[in-house]
Every structure is written in C-alpha cells, then in structure tokens.
C-alpha positions in Angstrom: -9.9 -10.9 -35.0 -11.3 -11.3 -31.5 -13.4 -9.3 -29.1 -10.3 -8.9 -26.9 -8.2 -7.4 -29.8 -11.1 -5.1 -30.7 -11.3 -3.9 -27.1 -7.6 -3.2 -27.0 -7.8 -1.2 -30.2 -10.9 0.7 -29.0 -9.2 1.7 -25.7 -5.9 2.7 -27.3 -7.7 4.9 -29.9 -9.7 6.9 -27.3 -8.3 10.4 -26.8 -7.4 11.5 -23.3 -8.0 15.1 -22.3 -7.0 17.1 -19.3 -10.5 16.8 -18.0 -10.2 13.0 -18.3 -7.0 13.1 -16.2 -8.8 15.2 -13.6 -11.6 12.7 -13.4 -9.1 9.8 -13.0 -7.3 11.7 -10.2 -10.7 12.1 -8.4 -11.2 8.3 -8.5 -7.7 7.5 -7.5 -8.1 9.8 -4.5 -11.3 8.0 -3.5 -9.8 4.5 -4.0 -6.6 5.2 -2.1 -8.5 6.9 0.8 -10.7 3.8 1.0 -7.6 1.6 1.3 -5.8 3.7 3.8 -9.0 4.2 5.9 -9.2 0.5 6.4 -5.6 0.0 7.8 -6.7 -0.4 11.4 -9.3 -3.1 10.7 -8.8 -6.8 11.5 -9.0 -7.9 7.8 -6.2 -5.4 7.0 -4.1 -7.0 9.7 -4.6 -10.4 8.1 -3.8 -9.2 4.7 -0.6 -7.6 5.9 0.4 -10.7 7.8 0.2 -12.8 4.6 1.3 -10.1 2.0 3.3 -7.4 3.7 3.7 -4.6 1.2 7.2 -3.6 2.4 8.5 -7.1 1.6 6.4 -8.2 -1.4 7.0 -8.0 -5.1 4.9 -5.8 -7.4 2.0 -8.3 -7.7 1.9 -8.9 -4.0 1.8 -5.2 -3.3 -1.1 -4.9 -5.7 -2.8 -7.8 -3.8 -2.4 -6.0 -0.5 -3.8 -2.7 -1.6 -6.6 -4.3 -3.6 -7.8 -6.1 -0.5 -7.6 -3.0 1.6 -9.6 -0.9 -0.7 -12.7 -3.1 -0.5 -12.8 -3.6 3.3 -14.9 -0.5 4.2 -17.4 -1.0 1.4 -16.8 2.6 0.3 -15.1 2.1 -3.0 -16.6 3.1 -6.3 -19.1 1.2 -8.4 -19.9 1.2 -12.2 -23.6 0.6 -12.5 -23.8 -0.8 -16.0 -21.2 -3.5 -15.3 -21.9 -3.9 -11.5 -18.1 -3.8 -11.1 -16.1 -1.9 -8.4 -13.3 -0.9 -10.8 -11.2 1.2 -8.6 -10.5 -1.6 -6.1 -8.9 -3.7 -8.8 -7.4 -1.3 -11.3 -5.9 1.4 -9.1 -3.9 -1.0 -6.8 -2.4 -2.8 -9.8 -1.5 0.4 -11.6 -0.2 2.0 -8.4 2.1 -1.0 -7.6 3.6 -1.0 -11.1 3.9 2.8 -11.5 5.5 3.0 -8.0 8.0 0.2 -8.7 9.0 1.7 -12.0 9.0 5.3 -10.8 6.5 6.4 -13.4 4.8 9.8 -13.6 1.3 10.8 -12.8 0.2 11.1 -16.5 1.1 7.6 -17.4 -0.5 6.3 -14.2 -3.8 8.2 -14.7 -4.0 7.1 -18.4 -3.5 3.5 -17.4 -6.3 3.9 -14.8 -8.6 5.2 -17.5 -7.7 2.2 -19.7 -8.2 -0.3 -16.9 -11.6 1.0 -16.0 -12.6 0.9 -19.6 -11.6 -2.8 -20.0 -13.3 -4.2 -16.9 -16.4 -2.1 -17.2 -17.0 -2.9 -20.8 -16.5 -6.6 -20.2 -18.7 -6.3 -17.1 -21.5 -4.8 -19.2 -21.3 -7.9 -21.5 -21.7 -10.6 -18.9 -25.5 -10.4 -18.7 -27.7 -10.3 -15.6 -27.6 -14.0 -14.7 -23.8 -13.9 -14.2 -24.2 -11.8 -11.0 -26.5 -14.3 -9.3 -23.5 -16.6 -8.7 -20.4 -14.6 -9.7 -19.0 -11.4 -8.2 -18.5 -9.2 -11.3 -15.7 -7.2 -9.7 -13.7 -10.4 -9.2 -14.5 -12.0 -12.5 -14.2 -8.9 -14.7 -11.7 -7.0 -12.6 -8.6 -8.9 -13.8 -9.2 -7.7 -17.3 -9.0 -4.1 -16.0 -5.9 -4.6 -13.9 -4.1 -6.4 -16.8 -5.1 -3.6 -19.3 -3.8 -0.9 -16.9 -0.5 -2.7 -16.4 -0.1 -3.5 -20.1 -0.2 0.3 -20.8 2.2 1.1 -18.0 4.9 -1.4 -19.1 4.5 -0.7 -22.9 3.0 -4.0 -24.1 2.3 -4.1 -27.8 -1.1 -5.2 -29.2 -0.3 -8.9 -29.3 1.2 -8.9 -25.8 -1.8 -7.0 -24.5 -4.2 -9.5 -26.0 -2.2 -12.3 -24.3 -2.3 -10.4 -21.0 -6.1 -10.1 -21.2 -6.4 -13.7 -22.2 -4.5 -14.9 -19.2 -6.3 -12.4 -16.9 -9.6 -14.0 -18.1 -8.5 -17.5 -17.4 -7.9 -16.4 -13.8 -11.4 -15.0 -13.4 -13.2 -16.2 -10.3 -15.1 -15.0 -7.3 -18.3 -16.6 -5.9 -21.1 -15.0 -3.8 -21.3 -17.9 -1.4 -19.3 -16.0 1.2 -22.3 -13.9 1.9 -24.3 -16.8 3.4 -21.7 -17.1 6.2 -20.7 -13.4 6.4 -17.2 -14.5 5.4 -14.3 -12.2 4.3 -13.9 -13.5 0.8 -15.0 -10.3 -0.9 -11.7 -8.7 0.1 -9.8 -11.6 -1.4 -11.8 -11.0 -4.6 -10.4 -7.6 -5.2 -6.9 -8.5 -3.9 -6.6 -11.4 -6.4 -8.2 -9.3 -9.1 -5.5 -6.7 -8.8 -2.7 -9.3 -8.5 -3.9 -11.5 -11.4 -3.8 -8.6 -13.8 -0.3 -7.7 -12.8 0.9 -11.2 -13.2 -0.8 -11.6 -16.6 0.8 -8.5 -18.0 4.3 -9.1 -16.6 4.2 -12.6 -18.1 3.0 -11.3 -21.4 6.1 -9.0 -21.4 8.2 -12.1 -21.3 6.4 -13.7 -24.2 4.0 -15.8 -22.2 1.0 -16.3 -24.5 -2.7 -16.2 -23.7 -5.9 -17.0 -25.7 -7.1 -14.2 -28.0 -10.7 -15.5 -27.8 -10.9 -15.7 -24.1 -14.3 -14.0 -24.1 -16.2 -15.5 -27.0 -14.3 -18.8 -27.5 -16.1 -22.2 -27.4 -14.5 -22.8 -24.0 -14.2 -19.2 -23.0 -15.4 -16.7 -20.4 -18.9 -16.2 -21.8 -19.6 -19.9 -22.2 -18.3 -20.8 -18.8 -19.6 -18.1 -16.6 -22.4 -16.2 -18.4 -25.8 -17.8 -19.2 -27.0 -14.6 -21.0 -24.0 -12.7 -22.3 -24.2 -9.6 -24.4 -21.0 -9.8 -26.4 -21.7 -6.6 -28.5 -21.5 -4.6 -25.3 -17.7 -5.0 -25.2 -17.2 -2.6 -28.1 -20.5 -0.7 -28.3 -20.5 3.1 -28.8 -16.7 3.4 -28.8 -16.8 7.3 -28.8 -18.8 7.8 -25.6 -16.9 9.2 -22.5 -14.5 7.0 -20.7 -16.3 4.5 -18.4 -14.5 5.9 -15.4 -16.5 9.1 -15.9 -19.7 6.9 -15.9 -18.7 5.4 -12.5 -20.4 6.2 -9.2 -18.7 7.2 -5.9 -20.2 6.0 -2.7 -21.3 8.3 0.2 -22.5 5.4 2.5 -20.3 2.5 3.8 -22.4 -0.4 2.6 -23.5 -2.3 -0.4 -24.3 0.0 -3.3 -27.6 -1.8 -3.8 -28.8 -0.3 -0.5 -27.9 3.3 -1.4 -31.0 4.4 -3.3 -33.2 3.1 -0.5 -31.0 4.9 2.1 -31.4 8.2 0.1 -35.1 7.8 0.0 -35.4 6.8 3.7 -33.4 9.8 4.8 -35.8 12.0 2.8 -38.9 10.4 4.4 -37.3 10.7 7.9 -37.7 14.4 7.6 -41.4 13.9 7.1 -42.0 11.6 10.1 -42.3 14.5 12.5 -41.3 12.4 15.4 -43.9 9.7 14.6 -43.0 6.1 14.7 -43.0 3.7 11.7 -45.6 1.0 11.4 -44.7 -0.7 8.1 -42.2 -0.1 5.3 -42.3 -1.5 1.8 -39.1 -1.3 -0.4 -39.7 -1.9 -4.1 -36.4 -2.9 -5.8 -35.0 -4.9 -8.7 -34.3 -8.6 -8.3 -30.5 -8.3 -8.0 -30.9 -6.1 -4.9 -33.1 -8.8 -3.3 -30.7 -11.6 -4.3 -27.8 -9.8 -2.5 -29.4 -7.7 0.2 -32.4 -9.6 1.6 -31.0 -10.1 5.1 -33.7 -9.4 7.8 -31.5 -10.6 10.7 -27.8 -9.8 10.0 -25.6 -11.4 12.5 -22.4 -9.4 12.0 -21.4 -6.0 10.7 -20.6 -7.2 7.2 -24.0 -8.9 6.8 -25.6 -5.7 8.0 -23.9 -3.8 5.2 -25.7 -6.1 2.8 -29.1 -5.8 4.5 -31.8 -3.6 2.9 -33.9 -4.2 6.0 -31.2 -2.9 8.3 -30.0 0.1 6.2 -33.5 1.3 5.5 -34.5 0.9 9.2 -31.5 2.8 10.5 -31.7 5.5 7.9 -35.4 6.1 8.8 -34.6 6.0 12.6 -31.3 8.0 12.6 -31.1 9.9 9.3 -27.5 8.8 8.6 -25.5 5.7 7.8 -21.9 5.5 9.1 -19.5 2.7 10.0 -21.0 2.5 13.5 -24.4 1.9 12.0 -23.5 -1.8 11.5 -22.0 -2.7 14.9 -23.6 -4.9 17.5 -25.3 -2.1 19.3 -26.9 -0.7 16.1 -28.0 -4.1 15.0 -29.7 -4.7 18.4 -31.2 -1.2 18.4 -32.8 -1.8 15.0 -34.0 -5.4 15.5 -37.7 -4.5 15.9 -37.5 -1.8 13.2 -36.0 -4.3 10.6 -39.1 -6.6 11.1 -41.3 -3.8 9.8 -39.4 -3.7 6.4 -40.7 -5.8 3.5 -38.9 -6.2 0.2 -40.9 -6.3 -3.0 -39.7 -6.9 -6.6 -40.7 -4.1 -9.0 -41.0 -5.2 -12.6 -40.3 -1.6 -13.8 -37.2 -1.3 -11.7 -35.9 -4.7 -12.6 -36.3 -3.9 -16.3 -34.3 -0.7 -15.9 -31.5 -2.5 -14.0 -28.5 -2.3 -14.3 -28.6 1.0 -16.3 -30.5 2.4 -13.4 -30.5 1.2 -9.7 -33.8 2.5 -8.5 -36.1 2.1 -5.5 -39.7 2.8 -4.5 -40.1 3.3 -0.8 -43.4 3.5 1.0 -43.8 4.1 4.8 -46.9 3.8 6.9 -46.6 5.8 10.1 -47.9 5.0 13.5 -50.5 7.7 13.2 -51.8 6.3 9.9 -50.1 8.5 7.4 -48.6 7.1 4.2 -45.4 8.5 2.9 -43.5 7.6 -0.3 -40.2 8.4 -2.0 -38.5 7.0 -5.1 -35.1 7.2 -6.7 -33.9 6.3 -10.1 -30.3 7.1 -9.2 -28.3 7.3 -5.9 -26.2 10.1 -4.5 -22.8 9.8 -6.1 -24.0 8.5 -9.4 -23.0 10.3 -12.6 -26.4 11.9 -12.6 -26.0 13.0 -9.0 -22.3 13.5 -8.6 -20.4 14.2 -5.4 -18.7 17.6 -5.7 -15.0 17.9 -5.3 -15.5 19.3 -1.8 -17.7 16.3 -0.9 -15.2 13.9 -2.3 -12.3 15.5 -0.5 -14.3 15.5 2.8 -15.1 11.8 2.3 -11.3 11.1 1.8 -10.3 13.2 4.8 -12.9 11.3 7.0 -11.6 7.9 5.9 -8.0 8.9 6.4 -8.8 10.2 9.9 -10.1 6.7 10.7 -6.6 5.4 10.0 -5.1 7.9 12.5 -4.0 10.7 10.2 -4.1 14.3 11.3 -6.2 16.8 9.4 -3.0 18.3 8.0 -1.7 14.9 6.8 -5.1 14.2 5.2 -5.1 17.6 3.5 -1.6 17.1 2.2 -2.5 13.7 0.9 -5.5 15.1 -1.0 -3.1 17.7 -2.6 -0.5 15.0 -3.4 -3.0 12.8 -5.3 -4.4 15.8 -7.2 -0.8 16.7 -8.2 -0.7 13.5 -10.3 -2.4 15.6 -13.0 0.7 17.7 -13.1 2.7 14.5 -13.7 4.1 14.2 -10.2 5.8 10.8 -9.8 3.7 8.1 -8.3 6.4 7.4 -5.7 5.7 10.8 -4.2 2.4 9.3 -2.7 4.5 7.1 -0.4 1.5 5.1 0.8 3.3 2.8 3.2 6.3 3.0 5.4 9.0 0.4 5.9 6.6 -1.5 8.3 3.8 -1.6 5.8 1.6 0.8 7.8 0.1 3.9 6.4 2.3 6.8 5.7 0.4 9.7 4.2 2.3 11.6 1.5 3.0 15.2 1.7 3.5 17.4 -1.4 6.9 16.9 -2.8 
C-alpha cells in the first residue's frame, strides 16, 4: 500500500450530493470568469501566442486556460494547503470534458476529486515547503491528474500511476517574485497540463511510482523539510475540500486580504483624519511573500502588504487600478507609514487561519485597531451567490462582454448541475479569443 493509493480510495469512496455539485459549479464559475476576465492582458497574449487553444491538443488547451486563470490574482485559495486549486484542476477537467463531449455531472464530480487530491497533499507538505516552493505549482498536478483520471475512467492502478507521474513533474519556485516576473502564470499553466499528460499516459499503460509522496526519493524527501504525511488521509468523512476553499473578493495575493478587510473597517473610523503610523501583525508566511514596501510594478504591488493596507485605508476599496503606476505613486508616502510585525499567535494558527492584527495611529493622536481571523470569502465568511455572480460579471465585463452575455454565461455554468454538456460553455472561438456561452 502507499499514501497515493490510500488517497485514491478515499476520494472514490466519498459520496457526492446535489449540494456538492452546486458548490462545484460555484467554483467553476469563479475560475472560468477569472480566466476569461484576463483575456485582454499582455500575459494572456503571450500565452495565446505560444499555446493557441484553437490549435492545441487537450493538454495544451489546459495549459492555456490554466495560465489565464491566475493572471488577475482573483482565483480561489484553499487555506489549509495554501493551494489555488481552481486554477489547476478546472482547466484540466474542462479541456478533457470538452474534448470528449462529457456532461456536467461527470465534469463537476471530477472537479471535486481534483480539489480533494491537491488540497490534501498540500496540507501534508508542511510550512517550510512554502518558503521556497509555490504550493499551487507543486501540489496542483496531483489535482489535475486526479480530475482527468476520473473523467477518462482510469482504474485504481492507472490512477496511482497518473498521480505518481504528476508528482514527478512537480515544480514551481518563488524566485520570480524578486524580479516581479510572470512565472506564476506558468506555474498554473504547467500544473494543469502536467496532470492531463500524466493521466492520458496512464491510460496507455505508462507506469508511475506508487510511493511518489513518501518514498525514499519521493516528493516529501525532496521538497518538504517538515512534512505531515498523515494529513493526506486524515478525517476522510469531512466535507469535500472544495467546500473548504475560499473565493477572493480582492485582486491581489490572498495573504493581504485579512489586512485589507481590517483596513477598510478602520477607514470608516478615521473621520477624515490622516494616518501617522500603521502596524500590521501577521504570520511569518505573509511577511515572507508580501513584505514589499516599494513595489516597482503592478504584480509586485499585488504582493505588498504595505501597498494594499495603505490604499485600503486611503480609498476604502481595492480594485485592479489600485496597483497601477498612478496608484503606486499616490501611495508612496503612505506605504512608508506601514510596518509589518510577526505575531506568534497568528503564526501558530496559520495555515488553518490567516489572521491579522491591525493598529493605526491617526494624525490627531487616536489609536484604532481591528483584527481578523478569517477574510471575506473564506468558508466562515462566504460570498453569497449574488456576490459571486456579481464578481463573475465584473470580470467578464473586463474582457469586453456585454451584461447580457455575462448573465447568460453565469446561467450556462450553473446549468452544468443539470448535466448540460461541457461543450455548451464554448469558452473560445476559432481564433482563441473569448466567446461567452449562451444557454443551449
């Protein structure tokens, strides 16, 4: 026996209810809207130039959509694993379900299975893994492989091979942040593509290691200084990990979101008074990734606690325009007032909880404070269906869709629960540009 085989059995023994399918459709809507909303960006142009979806095979189409979904930094996040599962699992499952003309039920069940695989493995990598490795990129291929394995009917042995070869493709380093480079989009693109390739190869009899996680030369030994192997199969009867995943309301790194929420709360108490000094108490991982007092480009600003807190306090909202050159210049003096402090209590609670303790000293001498254990969009503070649909429509509008087209797309994705064929979504036209689906 192996951890991989145990995980496959755990996933395939979990019951799927109508509510579970509804939840999966919510997350598919969010993921696809994130991808389509990014179509007019420069990274999207680059991805399309190399991997045009209208010409590519199934794996390359998964690559393209996987890269698109992560561009706007609006895709979902599973706290316990620190994985963005939707950006890897949904593109892989979509590409295969579309190519094989599969129905919505099979697709949504595969999405549930894929989230379960990458999130459970992500919860087992330990905290130290994240200091060097991007969990979405290293754990994501397990999720995409599991989703595709279910869609193409792999048996248990074939599925273990697929996960084994997904794991041997795991990669994704944080070094890109130092230069503000675009590698993070490649992480999700390759994560989706790797799982598709691993599963399709397994269908042909291409074997993979069954002890890819715990083997002497496996994933945990190579990439994880402090793994927690038992997390892979812990509490098998809890709800699907997809349901325990968070949906983002703000277009920036999830580590900044609790602080944004707290800053917006305190802005309402400033009463027009300026800010003298700000202290942001956070867990160590947030400092490791988001300590960027002078971001030089929009992407770095999305990973700057100093910038996101400053602009949330000053303007009461955080949108795509909050990270452009004008906004960065406008916030330069305000960012210098923001200090980051490691909180032992918050660090001990992470990654189960992503908290913040925010303190503001005003120009007139008042001291204000706010704290968060969770962020808006977490399972404990869920976005409503109306809020999620509004987010999707806004992102689709950024790609040039009309309100009617956006509304029809929301309906089309929701119809997957009624087993509408995945091809009815028609994400891309013959030129590879966005083509929003209307109800069939």
